[in-house]
RODO-2510 file (C-alpha; in nm, 4 decimals, decimal comma):
residues 536
     n   res          X          Y          Z
     1     m    -6,9344     8,6905     3,5404
     2     d    -6,9019     8,8258     3,1848
     3     t    -6,9251     8,5489     2,9287
     4     p    -6,7621     8,6729     2,6040
     5     r    -6,9227     8,4032     2,3910
     6     v    -7,0761     8,3832     2,0481
     7     g    -7,4121     8,3928     2,2193
     8     i    -7,5902     8,0780     2,3379
     9     p    -7,8580     8,1890     2,5869
    10     e    -7,7803     8,0564     2,9348
    11     k    -8,1142     7,8784     2,9823
    12     l    -8,0790     7,7112     2,6442
    13     a    -7,7141     7,6186     2,6981
    14     a    -7,7900     7,4287     3,0162
    15     r    -8,0014     7,1796     2,8175
    16     m    -7,7712     7,1366     2,5165
    17     t    -7,5600     6,8328     2,4404
    18     m    -7,2127     6,8690     2,2907
    19     a    -7,3565     6,7954     1,9445
    20     e    -7,6229     7,0632     1,9825
    21     q    -7,3662     7,3161     2,1028
    22     h    -7,1481     7,2442     1,8030
    23     e    -7,4319     7,2916     1,5556
    24     y    -7,5412     7,6146     1,7255
    25     l    -7,1877     7,7597     1,7126
    26     r    -7,1439     7,6677     1,3466
    27     t    -7,4789     7,8176     1,2494
    28     r    -7,4264     8,1376     1,4490
    29     l    -7,0766     8,1977     1,3160
    30     t    -7,1850     8,1268     0,9589
    31     r    -7,4508     8,3921     0,9877
    32     r    -7,1905     8,6387     1,1114
    33     g    -6,9702     8,5669     0,8134
    34     m    -6,6936     8,4203     1,0287
    35     l    -6,6895     8,0704     0,8824
    36     r    -6,4560     8,0756     0,5827
    37     a    -6,3067     7,7324     0,6170
    38     s    -6,3562     7,4323     0,3946
    39     a    -6,2943     7,0684     0,4657
    40     v    -5,9511     6,9571     0,3508
    41     t    -5,8599     6,6040     0,2596
    42     a    -5,5049     6,4771     0,2593
    43     g    -5,3590     6,1325     0,2106
    44     t    -5,0359     5,9699     0,3090
    45     v    -4,8110     5,8357     0,0354
    46     a    -4,7039     5,4783     0,0807
    47     g    -4,3345     5,4171     0,1368
    48     a    -4,1152     5,1367     0,0124
    49     g    -3,9295     4,8754     0,2172
    50     l    -3,6340     4,9687     0,4363
    51     l    -3,3073     4,7764     0,4633
    52     g    -3,4766     4,4545     0,3650
    53     g    -3,6720     4,4610     0,6908
    54     g    -3,9913     4,5898     0,5342
    55     l    -4,0710     4,9388     0,6595
    56     g    -4,3704     5,0901     0,4895
    57     g    -4,5621     5,4099     0,5290
    58     g    -4,9336     5,3913     0,4759
    59     a    -5,2482     5,5894     0,5370
    60     s    -5,2729     5,6681     0,9060
    61     a    -5,5586     5,5889     1,1418
    62     y    -5,7239     5,9203     1,0589
    63     a    -5,9610     5,9481     0,7672
    64     a    -6,0264     6,3044     0,6468
    65     p    -6,3968     6,3851     0,6622
    66     a    -6,6130     6,4526     0,3614
    67     v    -6,7081     6,8125     0,2901
    68     a    -7,0427     6,7641     0,4650
    69     s    -6,8747     6,6537     0,7900
    70     p    -6,7630     6,9220     1,0377
    71     t    -6,5038     6,7068     1,2135
    72     l    -6,2198     6,9412     1,1117
    73     l    -6,2727     7,3027     1,0185
    74     t    -5,9638     7,4314     0,8438
    75     s    -5,8418     7,7337     0,6532
    76     a    -5,5489     7,7902     0,4226
    77     a    -5,2488     7,9720     0,5682
    78     t    -5,2144     8,3231     0,4307
    79     t    -4,8553     8,3774     0,5424
    80     k    -4,5814     8,2458     0,3157
    81     v    -4,2546     8,1683     0,4921
    82     d    -3,9450     8,0063     0,3433
    83     g    -3,9330     7,6474     0,4694
    84     k    -3,5769     7,6852     0,5944
    85     h    -3,7051     7,9300     0,8567
    86     v    -3,9825     7,6985     0,9836
    87     a    -3,8724     7,4603     1,2606
    88     p    -4,0897     7,1583     1,3486
    89     f    -4,1848     7,1180     1,7148
    90     g    -4,4110     6,9168     1,9423
    91     r    -4,3075     6,5715     1,8236
    92     h    -4,5100     6,2940     1,9816
    93     l    -4,5268     5,9228     1,9094
    94     a    -4,8109     5,6732     1,9305
    95     f    -4,8370     5,3047     1,8573
    96     g    -5,0548     5,1692     1,5842
    97     a    -5,2780     4,8755     1,6738
    98     d    -4,9706     4,6469     1,6607
    99     p    -4,6799     4,7996     1,8575
   100     k    -4,4436     4,5354     1,7197
   101     t    -4,4700     4,6675     1,3646
   102     q    -4,6478     5,0055     1,3711
   103     m    -4,5536     5,3522     1,4912
   104     r    -4,7172     5,6897     1,4289
   105     i    -4,5024     6,0043     1,4293
   106     s    -4,6793     6,3359     1,4793
   107     w    -4,5555     6,6937     1,5010
   108     q    -4,6502     7,0554     1,4448
   109     v    -4,5273     7,3485     1,2388
   110     p    -4,6155     7,7153     1,3019
   111     f    -4,6920     7,7789     0,9328
   112     a    -4,8033     7,5727     0,6361
   113     v    -4,5068     7,4003     0,4691
   114     k    -4,4533     7,2217     0,1404
   115     r    -4,4146     6,8442     0,1136
   116     p    -4,3661     6,7475     0,4840
   117     f    -4,2041     6,4112     0,5482
   118     v    -4,0314     6,1795     0,7938
   119     r    -3,6870     6,0271     0,7401
   120     v    -3,6218     5,6924     0,9095
   121     g    -3,3216     5,4655     0,9415
   122     l    -3,1329     5,2251     1,1666
   123     k    -2,8508     5,4751     1,2270
   124     p    -2,8736     5,8467     1,3051
   125     w    -2,6438     5,9263     1,0112
   126     d    -2,8371     5,7045     0,7707
   127     l    -3,1934     5,8290     0,7324
   128     g    -3,2318     5,7263     0,3722
   129     h    -3,5933     5,6129     0,3885
   130     r    -3,8417     5,8959     0,3365
   131     i    -4,2177     5,8807     0,4049
   132     d    -4,4532     6,1622     0,3108
   133     a    -4,6661     6,3056     0,5908
   134     e    -5,0367     6,3713     0,6152
   135     v    -5,1408     6,7323     0,6845
   136     r    -5,4259     6,8003     0,9255
   137     p    -5,4755     7,1767     0,9500
   138     l    -5,7071     7,2970     1,2230
   139     h    -5,8866     7,6315     1,2335
   140     t    -6,0305     7,7769     1,5528
   141     p    -6,2344     8,0965     1,5069
   142     s    -6,2477     8,3770     1,7594
   143     l    -6,4985     8,2210     1,9965
   144     s    -6,4237     8,4774     2,2670
   145     k    -6,3602     8,8501     2,2663
   146     k    -6,0394     8,7764     2,4568
   147     l    -5,8998     8,5212     2,2112
   148     p    -5,7910     8,5535     1,8470
   149     a    -5,8659     8,3104     1,5671
   150     v    -5,5968     8,0418     1,5487
   151     d    -5,4716     7,8304     1,2583
   152     q    -5,2637     7,5250     1,3516
   153     v    -5,0898     7,2747     1,1264
   154     y    -5,0442     6,9161     1,2478
   155     l    -4,8486     6,6547     1,0572
   156     h    -4,8601     6,2757     1,0856
   157     a    -4,6699     5,9874     0,9318
   158     a    -4,7732     5,6220     0,9590
   159     l    -4,4877     5,3716     0,9777
   160     d    -4,5903     5,0106     0,9153
   161     n    -4,4049     4,6814     0,8579
   162     l    -4,1402     4,7688     1,1166
   163     r    -3,9151     4,5085     1,2766
   164     p    -4,0177     4,3947     1,6276
   165     g    -3,7809     4,4964     1,9050
   166     q    -3,5865     4,7336     1,6795
   167     t    -3,4634     5,0830     1,7628
   168     y    -3,5134     5,3319     1,4788
   169     y    -3,3873     5,6841     1,4275
   170     y    -3,6089     5,9437     1,2652
   171     g    -3,6274     6,3084     1,1723
   172     v    -3,9181     6,5233     1,0581
   173     g    -3,8916     6,7856     0,7861
   174     h    -4,0313     6,9617     0,4814
   175     d    -3,9061     7,1531     0,1785
   176     g    -3,6268     7,3743     0,3088
   177     f    -3,5791     7,1816     0,6341
   178     d    -3,4209     6,8379     0,5986
   179     p    -3,3329     6,6454     0,9172
   180     a    -3,0581     6,4668     0,7233
   181     d    -2,8761     6,7998     0,6887
   182     h    -2,5931     6,8127     0,9446
   183     r    -2,7183     7,1525     1,0614
   184     n    -3,0416     6,9865     1,1809
   185     f    -2,8791     6,6785     1,3339
   186     a    -2,9926     6,7784     1,6837
   187     t    -3,3550     6,7220     1,5789
   188     i    -3,3084     6,3460     1,5301
   189     g    -3,5234     6,1279     1,7572
   190     t    -3,5539     5,7563     1,8298
   191     f    -3,8195     5,4977     1,9044
   192     t    -3,8212     5,1239     1,9743
   193     t    -4,0921     4,8815     1,8639
   194     a    -4,2377     4,6175     2,0928
   195     p    -4,0471     4,2876     2,1066
   196     a    -4,1649     3,9828     1,9146
   197     r    -4,1864     3,7819     2,2389
   198     a    -4,2919     3,8975     2,5831
   199     e    -4,0066     4,0505     2,7808
   200     k    -3,9765     4,2471     3,1017
   201     f    -4,0753     4,6123     3,0493
   202     t    -4,2090     4,9207     3,2270
   203     f    -4,4910     5,1557     3,1373
   204     t    -4,5994     5,4761     3,3115
   205     a    -4,9359     5,6482     3,3541
   206     f    -5,1099     5,9579     3,4825
   207     g    -5,3957     6,1961     3,4024
   208     d    -5,4734     6,5683     3,4280
   209     q    -5,1438     6,7150     3,3156
   210     g    -5,1822     7,0610     3,1653
   211     v    -4,8934     7,3040     3,1264
   212     s    -4,6934     7,3793     3,4410
   213     y    -4,3581     7,3344     3,6092
   214     h    -4,5029     7,0363     3,7960
   215     a    -4,6147     6,8785     3,4679
   216     l    -4,2651     6,9256     3,3280
   217     g    -4,1126     6,7842     3,6456
   218     n    -4,3260     6,4708     3,6270
   219     d    -4,2268     6,4265     3,2607
   220     q    -3,8585     6,4229     3,3483
   221     v    -3,9001     6,1645     3,6256
   222     i    -4,1080     5,9539     3,3863
   223     l    -3,8287     5,9654     3,1288
   224     a    -3,5909     5,8315     3,3940
   225     q    -3,8052     5,5151     3,4204
   226     n    -3,7241     5,4298     3,0563
   227     p    -4,0865     5,3341     2,9864
   228     a    -4,1913     5,1389     2,6783
   229     f    -4,5001     5,3641     2,6582
   230     h    -4,6983     5,6131     2,8633
   231     l    -5,0740     5,6223     2,9301
   232     h    -5,2423     5,9612     2,9669
   233     a    -5,5876     5,9149     3,1213
   234     g    -5,7439     6,2342     2,9867
   235     d    -5,7583     6,6082     3,0598
   236     i    -5,4519     6,6457     2,8465
   237     c    -5,3664     7,0155     2,8191
   238     y    -5,6665     7,2115     2,9535
   239     a    -5,7183     7,4316     2,6498
   240     d    -6,0775     7,4189     2,7739
   241     d    -6,0546     7,5846     3,1142
   242     s    -6,3882     7,4748     3,2615
   243     g    -6,4317     7,1149     3,1533
   244     e    -6,8052     7,1316     3,2124
   245     g    -6,8918     7,0655     2,8503
   246     k    -7,0902     7,3903     2,8363
   247     p    -7,1073     7,6548     2,5621
   248     d    -6,9456     7,9120     2,7893
   249     d    -6,6369     7,6944     2,8337
   250     n    -6,3546     7,9163     2,7131
   251     y    -6,1002     7,7079     2,5205
   252     d    -5,7747     7,8560     2,3993
   253     a    -5,6305     7,6487     2,1145
   254     r    -5,2848     7,8012     2,1703
   255     r    -5,2517     7,6026     2,4929
   256     w    -5,2016     7,2935     2,2777
   257     d    -4,8882     7,4528     2,1269
   258     q    -4,7470     7,4985     2,4777
   259     f    -4,8414     7,1476     2,5828
   260     l    -4,6897     6,9696     2,2846
   261     a    -4,3681     7,1724     2,3193
   262     q    -4,3538     7,0848     2,6905
   263     t    -4,4142     6,7137     2,6374
   264     e    -4,1786     6,6715     2,3421
   265     s    -3,8789     6,5864     2,5616
   266     v    -4,0492     6,2571     2,6503
   267     a    -4,3106     6,1989     2,3807
   268     k    -4,0557     6,2204     2,0959
   269     s    -3,9198     5,8811     2,2077
   270     v    -4,1931     5,7319     2,4319
   271     p    -4,5315     5,6566     2,2679
   272     w    -4,7797     5,8876     2,4403
   273     m    -5,1114     5,7011     2,4431
   274     v    -5,3956     5,9363     2,5375
   275     t    -5,7671     5,9159     2,5960
   276     t    -6,0331     6,1819     2,6472
   277     g    -6,1303     6,3654     2,9639
   278     n    -6,3993     6,6229     3,0302
   279     h    -6,1552     6,9073     2,9539
   280     d    -6,0877     6,7479     2,6136
   281     m    -6,4432     6,8112     2,4896
   282     e    -6,4156     7,1212     2,2683
   283     a    -6,7550     7,1881     2,1114
   284     w    -6,6414     7,3802     1,8047
   285     y    -6,4474     7,1001     1,6370
   286     s    -6,7056     6,8242     1,5978
   287     p    -7,0420     6,7054     1,7260
   288     n    -6,8687     6,5094     2,0026
   289     g    -6,6077     6,7756     2,0660
   290     y    -6,3196     6,5525     1,9565
   291     g    -6,2251     6,6957     1,6158
   292     g    -5,9305     6,8771     1,7718
   293     q    -5,8024     6,5537     1,9210
   294     s    -5,8341     6,3826     1,5832
   295     a    -5,6196     6,6560     1,4296
   296     r    -5,3485     6,6431     1,6944
   297     w    -5,3109     6,2705     1,7609
   298     a    -5,2755     5,9563     1,5487
   299     l    -5,4048     5,6769     1,7718
   300     p    -5,4943     5,3146     1,6905
   301     a    -5,8081     5,3056     1,4747
   302     n    -5,9522     4,9846     1,6185
   303     g    -6,2155     5,1241     1,8548
   304     f    -6,5884     5,1246     1,7918
   305     d    -6,5802     5,4580     1,5997
   306     p    -6,2273     5,5964     1,5352
   307     r    -6,3531     5,9036     1,3497
   308     h    -6,5786     6,0363     1,6242
   309     s    -6,4222     5,8668     1,9299
   310     p    -6,0433     5,8738     1,8764
   311     g    -5,9738     5,8090     2,2453
   312     v    -6,1289     5,4603     2,2364
   313     y    -5,8901     5,1891     2,1183
   314     s    -5,6720     4,9002     2,2313
   315     f    -5,3260     4,7565     2,1766
   316     t    -5,1110     4,4768     2,3098
   317     y    -4,7522     4,5065     2,4268
   318     g    -4,5784     4,1875     2,5316
   319     n    -4,8080     4,0008     2,7673
   320     v    -5,0317     4,3016     2,8421
   321     g    -5,3492     4,4083     2,6659
   322     v    -5,4330     4,7778     2,7089
   323     v    -5,7790     4,9271     2,6538
   324     a    -5,8508     5,3029     2,6368
   325     l    -6,2064     5,4248     2,7001
   326     d    -6,3996     5,7518     2,6797
   327     a    -6,5808     5,7886     3,0125
   328     n    -6,7564     6,1073     2,8972
   329     d    -6,9968     5,8625     2,7329
   330     v    -7,1117     5,7120     3,0637
   331     s    -7,0582     5,9919     3,3178
   332     y    -7,3363     6,0901     3,5565
   333     e    -7,1412     6,3966     3,6695
   334     i    -7,0646     6,5833     3,3450
   335     t    -7,3326     6,4990     3,0924
   336     a    -7,2553     6,6936     2,7729
   337     n    -7,1563     6,3675     2,6005
   338     t    -7,3343     6,1152     2,8206
   339     g    -7,4876     5,8443     2,6029
   340     y    -7,3481     5,9801     2,2753
   341     s    -7,2411     5,6342     2,1540
   342     g    -7,5833     5,4815     2,2146
   343     g    -7,4194     5,1934     2,4019
   344     k    -7,1828     5,1083     2,1153
   345     q    -6,8714     5,1755     2,3214
   346     t    -6,9848     4,9452     2,6010
   347     r    -7,0719     4,6667     2,3582
   348     w    -6,7307     4,7091     2,1939
   349     l    -6,5660     4,6958     2,5376
   350     d    -6,7410     4,3678     2,6170
   351     r    -6,6214     4,2143     2,2896
   352     r    -6,2690     4,3498     2,3157
   353     l    -6,2115     4,2374     2,6735
   354     g    -6,3366     3,8913     2,5781
   355     e    -6,0978     3,8786     2,2824
   356     l    -5,8011     3,9841     2,4944
   357     r    -5,8793     3,7294     2,7644
   358     k    -5,8822     3,4507     2,5054
   359     q    -5,5695     3,5717     2,3248
   360     s    -5,2669     3,3476     2,3639
   361     g    -4,9813     3,5145     2,5466
   362     i    -5,1898     3,7821     2,7214
   363     d    -5,1478     3,7580     3,0986
   364     f    -5,2748     4,0987     3,2074
   365     v    -5,5451     4,3375     3,0896
   366     v    -5,5113     4,7050     3,1881
   367     v    -5,7956     4,9531     3,1292
   368     f    -5,7520     5,3300     3,1516
   369     f    -5,9987     5,6163     3,1228
   370     h    -6,0669     5,9511     3,2860
   371     h    -6,3593     5,9591     3,5317
   372     c    -6,2991     5,7654     3,8528
   373     a    -6,4821     5,4522     3,9463
   374     f    -6,3479     5,4859     4,3023
   375     s    -6,2117     5,8011     4,4616
   376     t    -6,2857     5,9923     4,7818
   377     t    -6,1748     6,3491     4,7043
   378     n    -6,3911     6,6446     4,7977
   379     s    -6,4043     6,7432     4,4301
   380     h    -6,5214     6,4802     4,1815
   381     a    -6,5104     6,1667     4,3988
   382     s    -6,6589     5,8608     4,2196
   383     d    -6,8760     5,8490     3,9065
   384     g    -7,1732     5,6167     3,9426
   385     g    -7,2107     5,6016     3,5643
   386     v    -6,8751     5,4277     3,5358
   387     r    -6,9673     5,1898     3,8160
   388     d    -7,3087     5,1019     3,6737
   389     t    -7,1987     5,0575     3,3130
   390     w    -6,8466     4,9170     3,3136
   391     l    -6,7707     4,7507     3,6468
   392     p    -6,9749     4,4392     3,5590
   393     l    -6,7661     4,3986     3,2417
   394     f    -6,4363     4,4475     3,4267
   395     e    -6,5329     4,1660     3,6614
   396     k    -6,6792     3,9447     3,3899
   397     h    -6,3506     3,9529     3,1999
   398     q    -6,1248     3,9696     3,5074
   399     v    -5,9486     4,2981     3,4319
   400     d    -5,6255     4,3183     3,6315
   401     l    -5,5727     4,6934     3,6821
   402     v    -5,7848     5,0060     3,6223
   403     i    -5,6180     5,3488     3,5956
   404     n    -5,8102     5,6788     3,6153
   405     g    -5,7441     6,0519     3,6390
   406     h    -6,0039     6,3299     3,6976
   407     n    -5,9244     6,3725     4,0676
   408     h    -5,5949     6,5602     4,1068
   409     v    -5,4398     6,3311     4,3666
   410     y    -5,3019     5,9815     4,4011
   411     e    -5,5417     5,7297     4,5521
   412     r    -5,5487     5,3523     4,5438
   413     t    -5,8107     5,1006     4,6525
   414     d    -5,7883     4,7601     4,8070
   415     a    -5,8849     4,4693     4,5814
   416     l    -6,2549     4,4960     4,5016
   417     k    -6,5320     4,2723     4,3789
   418     g    -6,8351     4,4767     4,2969
   419     q    -6,7993     4,7722     4,5273
   420     r    -6,6829     4,5770     4,8292
   421     v    -6,3344     4,5000     4,9573
   422     s    -6,2473     4,1429     4,8673
   423     k    -5,8907     4,1653     4,9990
   424     k    -5,6996     4,4339     5,1820
   425     v    -5,3864     4,5299     4,9910
   426     p    -5,1543     4,7294     5,2177
   427     i    -4,8514     4,9156     5,0836
   428     g    -4,6118     4,6446     4,9641
   429     g    -4,8955     4,3932     4,9423
   430     s    -4,9932     4,1537     4,6640
   431     v    -5,3184     4,0575     4,4940
   432     d    -5,4059     3,7715     4,2620
   433     s    -5,6426     3,9612     4,0366
   434     a    -5,8099     3,6535     3,8896
   435     r    -5,9213     3,5258     4,2277
   436     e    -5,9073     3,8195     4,4680
   437     g    -6,0396     4,1197     4,2771
   438     i    -5,9413     4,4391     4,0966
   439     v    -5,7330     4,7298     4,2253
   440     y    -5,8379     5,0768     4,1021
   441     v    -5,5803     5,3573     4,0900
   442     t    -5,6447     5,7300     4,0605
   443     a    -5,3308     5,8909     3,9173
   444     g    -5,4580     6,2415     3,8450
   445     a    -5,1789     6,4516     3,9946
   446     a    -4,9773     6,5023     3,6756
   447     g    -4,9509     6,8799     3,6888
   448     k    -5,2746     7,0697     3,7515
   449     s    -5,3738     7,2267     4,0841
   450     l    -5,4274     6,9647     4,3526
   451     y    -5,7483     6,8507     4,5246
   452     d    -5,7946     6,7355     4,8848
   453     f    -5,9417     6,4406     5,0737
   454     p    -6,2000     6,4222     5,3535
   455     a    -5,9509     6,2006     5,5412
   456     p    -5,5775     6,2246     5,6228
   457     d    -5,3193     6,1327     5,3626
   458     s    -5,1836     5,7793     5,4047
   459     y    -4,8826     5,6730     5,1984
   460     e    -4,5497     5,4954     5,2293
   461     g    -4,3659     5,6164     5,5368
   462     h    -4,6771     5,8045     5,6565
   463     v    -4,9419     5,5338     5,6929
   464     k    -5,2635     5,6406     5,8645
   465     d    -5,5120     5,3604     5,8089
   466     i    -5,8720     5,4395     5,9013
   467     e    -6,1747     5,2116     5,8982
   468     s    -6,3877     5,4215     5,6626
   469     v    -6,3803     5,7464     5,4654
   470     p    -6,6900     5,9684     5,4278
   471     t    -6,7379     6,0500     5,0607
   472     f    -6,9974     6,0472     4,7809
   473     h    -7,0621     5,9234     4,4296
   474     w    -7,2504     6,0814     4,1425
   475     v    -7,5886     5,9329     4,0576
   476     k    -7,8017     5,9462     3,7451
   477     g    -7,9479     6,2921     3,7058
   478     g    -7,6358     6,4652     3,8375
   479     g    -7,6936     6,4357     4,2110
   480     k    -7,4548     6,3245     4,4833
   481     q    -7,5155     6,0283     4,7105
   482     k    -7,3192     6,0106     5,0339
   483     e    -7,1380     5,6912     5,1269
   484     a    -6,8829     5,5701     5,3799
   485     v    -6,6220     5,3460     5,2164
   486     e    -6,3591     5,1042     5,3431
   487     w    -6,1653     5,0653     5,0165
   488     s    -5,9503     5,3828     5,0252
   489     r    -5,6128     5,2285     5,1091
   490     v    -5,3566     5,4913     4,9960
   491     r    -5,4067     5,8691     4,9663
   492     y    -5,1422     6,1220     4,8636
   493     t    -5,2006     6,4928     4,8017
   494     n    -4,9113     6,5954     4,5814
   495     y    -4,7823     6,5584     4,2249
   496     s    -4,7133     6,2008     4,1222
   497     f    -4,7461     5,9326     3,8559
   498     l    -4,7629     5,5562     3,8181
   499     a    -4,4830     5,3229     3,7006
   500     v    -4,5704     4,9597     3,6268
   501     e    -4,2973     4,6992     3,5792
   502     v    -4,4295     4,3935     3,3970
   503     e    -4,2579     4,0574     3,4240
   504     p    -4,3751     3,7660     3,2058
   505     g    -4,3032     3,3994     3,2688
   506     r    -4,4588     3,1034     3,4454
   507     h    -4,5607     3,3332     3,7297
   508     p    -4,6327     3,6685     3,5612
   509     r    -4,6530     3,9787     3,7755
   510     m    -4,6978     4,3530     3,7576
   511     r    -4,5073     4,5587     4,0146
   512     v    -4,7036     4,8802     4,0486
   513     t    -4,5248     5,1799     4,1977
   514     a    -4,6430     5,5355     4,2612
   515     l    -4,3677     5,7958     4,2467
   516     a    -4,3826     6,1565     4,3574
   517     e    -4,2637     6,4365     4,1328
   518     t    -3,9382     6,4230     4,3343
   519     g    -3,8882     6,0544     4,2518
   520     e    -3,9776     5,9454     4,6067
   521     r    -4,1821     5,6242     4,6273
   522     i    -4,5227     5,6758     4,7894
   523     d    -4,6879     5,3391     4,7211
   524     h    -4,6138     4,9991     4,5746
   525     f    -4,8003     4,6720     4,5383
   526     e    -4,7934     4,3647     4,3178
   527     v    -5,0542     4,2164     4,0860
   528     t    -5,0184     3,8476     4,0025
   529     r    -5,2378     3,6176     3,8028
   530     s    -5,2884     3,2513     3,8833
   531     s    -5,3084     3,0114     3,5902
   532     s    -5,6422     2,8879     3,7249
   533     g    -5,7818     3,2359     3,6709
   534     r    -5,7102     3,2567     3,2989
   535     q    -5,9916     3,2279     3,0514
   536     g    -6,0100     3,0715     2,7076
***
């Protein structure tokens, strides 16, 4: 196969980490005179209070790198276009570390614009509060003979000091395009902050979305659930087509434009909380391959290293603590970034789970990341690196639900302790996570081509229970070890996502439902938590 790359020898490439690939590409392109970009720094101007409720705009989670850092490689736009002809697109929201008082609004413009901003108010016709936006331009050189150089402009505004449980209206604009203008009224969006006290709510989740009609179909069914937020467990848009973390991975930055336009119908009003998958490692942008993600998303900056690991963070919503992890760091299967944190992420995870378990008002802890701890597909199956590194911490801190992607199917385990079934959880069943174990869900059928199982599908209305499933898991060194497992309870080979209804109170519960792209229910079970199981 022809590899139209900048020229990393195949034998050398096979031994290179993501950081080494990045340095090689930068050096090679510099020698060829292709690197014309310079690091750009941009700040966010603080905003004043709003309506006496105290809305402020401050510097976002992102910190622009110093000139010596290659996290973002940018170039100035050469095309000058009147701002009135430039329409914003790709709006997507994300919580700050405190969803009660913080929201991040992000969007894209096809050309550089002057003085971008967000208008916010409590009524759609009253957007009197204006907050200046941060500009994060991103330059992608022509890394392939088939692809042109691409300049993209991403904009972010940090909204702080919001009122809990309040619905806000907002519009994004720049010189020449004002959302307050009646001609642009259709561009107004809304968001709602988390309530001050725990209330009943729903969140949704999936992984491995990409750009397709199935991805768009799942988005629309998700919107119908009226979720408070959505979790995306990595492999976001597949700009990188291979996902192997190799120098001959061919990533097309323009795919992000398509993805953000596709997702806007939901993400403009539902915080879209993402983490990193193997297809989200893009070697050109930074030593860890995450500089592109840092440009496109404004996520909570409370992980172990927000600058170089933007997909690692946590937040609390009502009575649920949510933790996002980067499983590229621990994977035995795809090793371009394996071990890049030097154990820092795992130590942070241990501390953070302990803090959440001791936090007053937190009933449930949900962890999501990309590579599967438990799956039986014929493709990726289970990653032993995840099992070896993180499962002991999940059990130590009594995590209640783990959500993964990576395998393009829906699969759900029984309750597990270690790697053994501690309680069978049939469709419609219930598990007390503190006493009976953790359920692991693979929700990777968001829109990309589907995988298959070595056993028959078994889902609601089509139950085919079997005693064991022949499968494998990845071991250190990249090999596969065969195993026969009893924990594969539900398997469904079609497009789907997860909807979780959380109910606080004296007897808190999470009602977990898997829905097909058509809206048909394919699985449901309940997670409860006994008071005797709480820590702290």
